[in-house]
C-alpha positions as CSV (number, residue, x, y, z in Angstrom):
1,M,-13.0,-22.2,8.4
2,T,-10.7,-19.8,6.6
3,V,-11.1,-16.4,5.0
4,T,-9.3,-14.7,2.2
5,V,-7.5,-11.6,3.4
6,R,-5.9,-9.1,1.1
7,Y,-2.8,-7.0,1.8
8,T,-1.4,-4.0,-0.1
9,C,2.2,-3.9,-1.0
10,P,3.7,-0.8,0.6
11,H,6.1,-0.3,-2.3
12,C,3.7,-0.3,-5.3
13,G,0.1,-0.6,-4.0
14,A,-0.5,-4.1,-5.6
15,V,-2.8,-6.3,-3.7
16,V,-2.0,-9.9,-2.6
17,S,-4.3,-12.4,-1.1
18,V,-3.8,-15.2,1.4
19,E,-6.1,-17.8,3.0
20,R,-5.9,-17.9,6.8
21,Q,-7.8,-18.4,10.0
22,P,-10.1,-15.4,10.8
23,D,-8.9,-15.1,14.4
24,L,-5.2,-14.6,13.4
25,A,-4.3,-11.0,14.6
26,D,-2.4,-8.7,12.3
27,R,-0.3,-5.8,13.6
28,S,1.1,-4.1,10.5
29,V,2.5,-4.4,6.9
30,T,6.0,-3.1,6.6
31,K,8.7,-2.7,4.0
32,V,11.4,-4.2,6.3
33,P,11.3,-7.2,8.6
34,Q,11.2,-6.7,12.4
35,P,14.5,-7.6,13.9
36,G,14.5,-11.1,15.4
37,W,11.1,-12.1,14.0
38,E,10.6,-15.3,12.0
39,Y,8.7,-15.0,8.8
40,A,7.0,-17.8,6.8
41,D,6.2,-17.9,3.1
42,P,2.5,-17.4,2.3
43,D,2.3,-21.0,1.1
44,E,3.8,-22.5,4.3
45,E,2.1,-23.1,7.7
46,F,2.5,-19.6,9.1
47,E,0.2,-19.6,12.2
48,A,3.2,-20.3,14.4
49,A,5.5,-17.7,12.7
50,D,5.8,-14.1,13.7
51,G,4.5,-13.0,10.3
52,I,4.5,-13.6,6.5
53,E,7.2,-12.5,4.0
54,F,5.6,-11.7,0.6
55,L,7.5,-11.2,-2.6
56,C,5.2,-8.9,-4.6
57,G,4.1,-10.6,-7.8
58,E,6.0,-13.8,-7.1
59,D,3.8,-15.3,-4.4
60,G,0.6,-15.8,-6.4
61,T,-1.6,-13.4,-8.3
62,V,-1.5,-9.7,-7.6
63,T,-4.2,-7.2,-8.5
64,D,-5.0,-3.6,-8.4
65,L,-7.6,-2.3,-5.9
66,E,-10.4,-3.0,-8.4
67,G,-9.3,-6.7,-8.8
68,E,-7.7,-6.5,-12.2
69,S,-4.5,-8.7,-12.5
70,I,-1.3,-6.7,-12.7
71,D,2.5,-7.4,-12.4
72,G,3.9,-6.9,-8.9
73,C,7.1,-5.0,-8.2
74,G,9.1,-8.1,-7.0
75,R,10.1,-6.4,-3.8
76,P,9.6,-8.1,-0.4
77,F,7.2,-6.8,2.2
78,Y,6.2,-8.2,5.6
79,L,2.9,-8.9,7.4
80,N,3.6,-8.7,11.1
81,F,1.3,-10.6,13.5
82,V,0.5,-9.5,17.0
83,R,2.9,-11.4,19.4
84,Y,2.3,-12.3,23.0
85,K,4.6,-13.4,25.8
86,Q,3.0,-14.9,29.0
87,G,-0.3,-13.3,27.9
88,V,1.1,-9.8,27.4
89,E,1.1,-8.2,23.9
90,L,4.7,-7.5,22.8
91,E,5.5,-4.2,21.1
92,P,7.7,-4.6,18.0
93,D,11.1,-3.0,18.1
94,P,11.4,-0.7,16.3
95,P,7.7,0.1,16.6
96,T,5.4,-0.2,13.5
97,Y,3.2,2.7,12.6
98,G,-0.3,2.6,11.1
99,G,-2.7,-0.2,11.1
100,P,-2.6,-3.3,9.0
101,R,-3.6,-2.9,5.4
102,F,-6.2,-5.7,4.8
103,D,-9.8,-6.5,4.2
104,F,-11.7,-9.7,4.6
105,K,-13.6,-11.5,1.9
106,E,-15.6,-14.6,2.8
């Protein structure tokens, strides 16, 4: 089973959607990648990656918060997954602030 999850571009506020497993843990959405993290495109297998790199408006349809189609800003932004090493959650370096920007739609 997959769910559609929406993420807000931190540059312009546009909303992008991605289909994914419901148990995949998000950490944050950032304007810059985390150093040393590997990012997948949203249309690739991304479960084994450290996160997803989006290009706002170029990786599928983007909408405003009401669901109306809009043009994205074209800038990259990054969804960072929670990472573990030997069962211990790793903190990103530099740390990310704020929670992930998403909501679930089944």
